[in-house]
N, C-alpha and C positions, 0 to 999 in steps of 0.2 A: 331075755327076761328084763325088766325094769328095771333101773338103779334111782338110787332114793338124791334126791336132790343136794349136794352140797351148798349151806351156808358161803363159805371164803373157803378162797383157796391161795396161798399169796408162792411165793417163789423168791426169797431173796439174798444174801449173800453172807456168810457163815461170819460173819463179823462181828461189829460192834453192838451192834443194836439186835443181836441176837436174845437178849436176856428179859428185856425190853416192850420189844416186838413179841413172844410168840404168850409171851403177860396179856397182854390188849389182846391180839386175832382169838385168844382163848376165851375172855373175857365176852365178848361182845357176843364168839358162839362155839360150842365145843361142837358144832356138829361143821367145822374145818378137817382142811392138809394143806399142811403148815410144811415145807419144803425149806429148805436150807444145802449151799453148795459152796464148797470147799474148793480148791484149785488142784483136788481128789478126783471129788464124787459128789451125786449129788444123796443129803441124806433124807429119809420123809421123818422128824423130828415129831408129828404127832400126826393120828388121818384118827377117826371114828368108826365106832363098832362094824358099824354097819361096811366098815370098807374092806375086805378080810385078804384078797389075792394082792395087792399092790405093794411092791421088792421096800422094803426100809435104806436099799442102798442101791445105787449107782454108778457103778466106779466109769472115769475114763480112762481111756487108753495107752498114756503117755508115757510108754520105756524111759528105765533110768540112766539109759546111755545116751550120753549127749549124742554123738554120729550118729544113731542109727537112728535116737528120734531126730534128727534133722533131717535125714536120706527119708522116713516115711509120713511125715512132718503133713505133708498136703492129705492124711487115707485122715490123721489121725484129726486134725483138726475139719475137716467134715464128719468126721464120727461126733468131737466133740460138738458142733452144733447141732447134728444135726439128733440128739440125746433130746437139749431142752427143745425142739420141736415138735419131736415126735411127744416126748413124755407133755406136752400141756394141749396138742391135740387132744388125745388121747383120752386125758380130762376134763377137758372142754362136752367134747363128742359124748362120754360116759355118762359123767357127773352133773354137768348144764350147772358151772356155779354158778348161784349171786351177785356172788360180789368177786371178784378179780382182780389181785396186787402183787407187781411184781417192778425188779428193776433191772431185770435180765430183758436184756434190748429186743434178745430171739423171740422168746419167750412172751414179752407185750404187743410184739407185733401180732402170735397169736389171737393172744384174750381181745385186741382190740377188733380182729376180726369176728372171734366167734359173737363179741359182743353186736357187731351192724346184722347180724344173720342169730337171731336169738338164743345163741345156746351161752351166753352169761349175761348179768342184767344189768351191770355195772361194774367201768373195769380204771385202773386208778393205779398211774402209769408211774414209778418215783423214779429221778432220774436226773444225772450230776454231772455225766458225763460228754461230751462229744470227741470221735475219734474220728475226723475228716482231716486230720493232720498229721500224712502219715507219707510226707515226700522222701526221705532221707531212707525209708522204710525196707523191706525184699518185696520181691514180686506178691506175695502172696500175706499177705499183711498188705501193701495196699490194699487188696482186693478186700478183704476182709473190711480194711474200717472204713476207708476214702469212696466202697460199691455199697455192698452188703450192708455194712453196719446203715449207713446212709437212707439206704434202701428203706428196712425193717424200723427204723429211727421212723422215718417221715408217719409211714400206716401207722404206728404207735400212739404217737400225736397228733395224727389227725383222725382217729375212731379213740381216742379215752372220753371219759367223763370227765378225769382232773388230771391235771398234769401236775403230781410234788415236786416241786424242782431243789435241787441244794446249790448249784450255782446259776449266778444271773451271766457269771459268762459264758458260758457254756450253750447257755440260749440264746445269747446275744448272737453269739459263732454261728449257731441253728436257722436264728431266724435271716444275718446276713444272709448266707450262704443259702435257702428260697428265697428269702426279697420279701415279705412278710412274715406275718404272725403265725404259725400252726393250729394250737390248742386259745378257745374261748376264759378258758377254767386254767389259773397258773396258780398253785399256791407255793410262794417264795419261802421255802426254809431258809431265809436272811434274820438273823444268827442262827448257826444252826443249830439245835437243841445240846443239850450236855446232859448225861448220869451220870455222877459218876459214881463209881464201887465203894463198898461198901470197907473195901478191904483193901483200900489204897494207903496203905499207914502213909501220916506226915511228917515223920521222923526223919532225920536225917540221910540221904542218900548216898549213893557215890558211883553206881555206872549211868552210860548211854544208851539208848536205846536205837537200833535204824529197824520196822516193822513195816512187812510187804513182799514183795515181791522186787528183786533185784531188777536193776534198770541198766541202761548204760550210759545212763544220766540219772544218778539217781546218788552223784556225788561220795560215795562211800569212797571211794578213792583218794579223794583231796583230806580227809580223815584220819585214815589211817597211817601216813610219816608222821600224826599231829600224835601217837595215844602213848607212847615211851618219854615224851613229855609232860603229857594230861597224866599219867600213871607214876607216876615220880612227883608230882605237885599237891593231885589232888586222890590220890588209886583210884584213876577212873577207868573201868574197860568198856567196851563197844559189845550189847550185843545183838547180834545180825538173826531175826529173826521172819522167816518165810520161805514158800515153798523151794522146791528148785529148779534153777531152771541156769543153762548157757552160761547167762553174766555170774549167778550166784558161783558156782564151779569157777571163773576168773579170778574172783571177790577171793575164794576160797584162796587159791593160784597163787594171789596178790601175799595173803597172810605168812603161807609159808614159804614166800620166796623171801620177804622181808625182816621174818622171824617173829613174827609179830604172834605166834600163839598164844604165848601168855598173858593180851595184853585182848582176846577176842574170842567169844562165847559163841559157836553159832550153834542156831537152834532151825530144825524144821517148822513149819505149819504149826501151830497149837492150837488144840479146843481153847477154849474161852475159861475155863477152868487150870489146868494148865498153866496159859499166857497170864495171868492173874498173877501168879507164883510168884513166875518168873522175872516177870515185870517191876513184883512188885520195891527195889533194889534199885528202879533206875528216877537218876531228880531229873533229864529231859530225852528227849524227843527228837530224832531230828529227819528233817528232807531239804535236800538240799537239791534243788532242782539244777541241776546244767543247760541241760537244751530248753533258750525260749521256743521254741515251738512244738517240745512237747504239752499232749492232748492234757496232762495232769498240771499243767499251769490253770488254768479250767478249772483246777476241779476243786470239790469241797473234797481232798483226800480222806478215807475214810480210819484211815493212821491217826492225820492229827485231832480226829474223836476223841481217836481212842487214849492216841499221848492222856488227851487232858480227860479224858477217862480216868485215867490212874494218876491223876493229880498230878502228870509229869507237868512243864511252861516247855514248848515250843520253839526250836534251833531251825528253821526254816529259810529259804532266800526271799529275794521277793518277785520273785515271780509264779506266785499260790495264788490256791482259790480264793483264801479269808485273809488274808495280808491284815485290812481293814478292820476286820473282826480281830485278831491276835492284837494290836498294834495299839487302839482303842480302849481292849478291856485288858492288855497289860498281860497278855496269856504268855508271851517267851519275847523271842527276840527276833527282827529279819532281817537279816545280812548280804551283802553282796557274797556270789562263792569265791574267798578267798583265804589262803591257810594262815594264817594272820590273823584273820576277823575271828573263823571260828573259836580260834586259842581261845582265846582274848571273852569275844560270847560266851563259849562256856562252862571258862571261873567264875564270870557273871554268875548264868545261872542255879552254879553247883554254889556258892557266895547269898543266895538272895531266893532256895528254893522256897524257906518255908512264907518268905510275902505271895508268891509266882502259886505256894498250894495258897493259898489265902484268897488270891484273886479269883483261879478257876474256878473255886468253890464256890461264890460272891455272882459270879458269874453264869453255872450253873444251877441257882436259882433265880437264876434271872431270864433261862431260858431254857422251859420245859420240853417233853415230848406232845405232841399233836396223841390224838387214838385216832383209832378207827374210825369209830363212833363221830370227834370231829371230824375227818374228812370225805363222811358222808353227808355233813350237814352242809359245809362249803358245795360241795354239790346241789341239793337240793334249794339250795336260796338260786 
C-alpha cells in the first residue's frame, strides 16, 4: 500500500510554544502531523484526514510509586527513549515527510538519517541543551546524558539543514567538546522571542511561581523557609507546578515537616489552558539554580519564557542562560542564591510589578517569533 507523503512533521515539548507553533505549522500546510510530548505521554495534536490509523496518545510507563520507579528505572528509560525512536522511524518510512522539525535529540538523529537516505527532504533541529556534564549523577543518568545524548546530538547536528539554537552557551559547550563547528547553518534565537498571553492580567498580583520539573538544585529549599514572612508582609504564597519526581516528593515532605501547607499550592503538570488560569495571580517566577555545573546553566529554560508570556518578571540566579537578556531589558532580578537576597528581591518585584509588566510587553513586541517559512528561507539562502 502506498501512503500519501506528508508535507511537514514536528515533535516538540508541550510547553509555552504550543499555541503559536500549532498555528504557524498548520498555516504552512494542513498536510502535517504535529506531535507534542509532556512528562506522561506523546500527543498527536493534528493529523490530516488521510492518516487514519495512527494512535492519538502514546503513554510512558512511569510508575507513581517512587521506590518501585527507582527499581525498574533502567527498563522504563529504555522504553521511553525507544518510543521516540520507534515513532520517528515509522513516520519517516511510511509518510516520507518533506520537512521535519524537532527539539527531541533522539528523534532528531532519526530525522537526520532519514534526510541522508531520502526519506525526508529538509530537517530543522531546534536545540537549547548540552547535557554532557552530569558527573555527579547516577550511572544511568551519566550514560544517557554523557554518551547517548552526545552521540545522537552529533548525528542531528551533522545531518540537518538548519540548527535553530536557543542557547549560544550550549552551542559553545558542544563545539568545545568536539573541537569544531558541527553545522554550517545555525540561527541563534537570541534574544529569545516571546508571545505574551492575552489573558495575562496586568493588575496587582500576590503569588510566586515555580514552574517545571523539581531538581536537587532548583533552590526551592531556600525559598520555603521564607514563605511565612513573605505571606505576612505581602500575602504571597508559592505555587509549584510540574510533574511528579523523587525530588518533588522530597519538597512536598519538607513543606509538611515545616508546617508550610498554608503557604504552598501544589499542582501536577498542567495543560496550557489550565496553566494560564493558575498563573494569572502570580507576580514573579523563580529559577534559582544552585549547582554551577547543572546543564540548565547553559540553557534558555522554557519556564523563563513562560513566565514572561504571563507578564511575570523573573527572579533568577546568576548562572542561567539568559542573564544578559534579563538585565538589559529589565525583565526581572538576577541574584546570588542567598536567603536574605531572595526576600528583598521578591519584595521589590511585588512592589514594581506594573513596571516590569510594561518592560515585558515592550520586549515581546521587539522580539517576535519566526515562522517555519522563515526557517525554510534561511535554508534556501
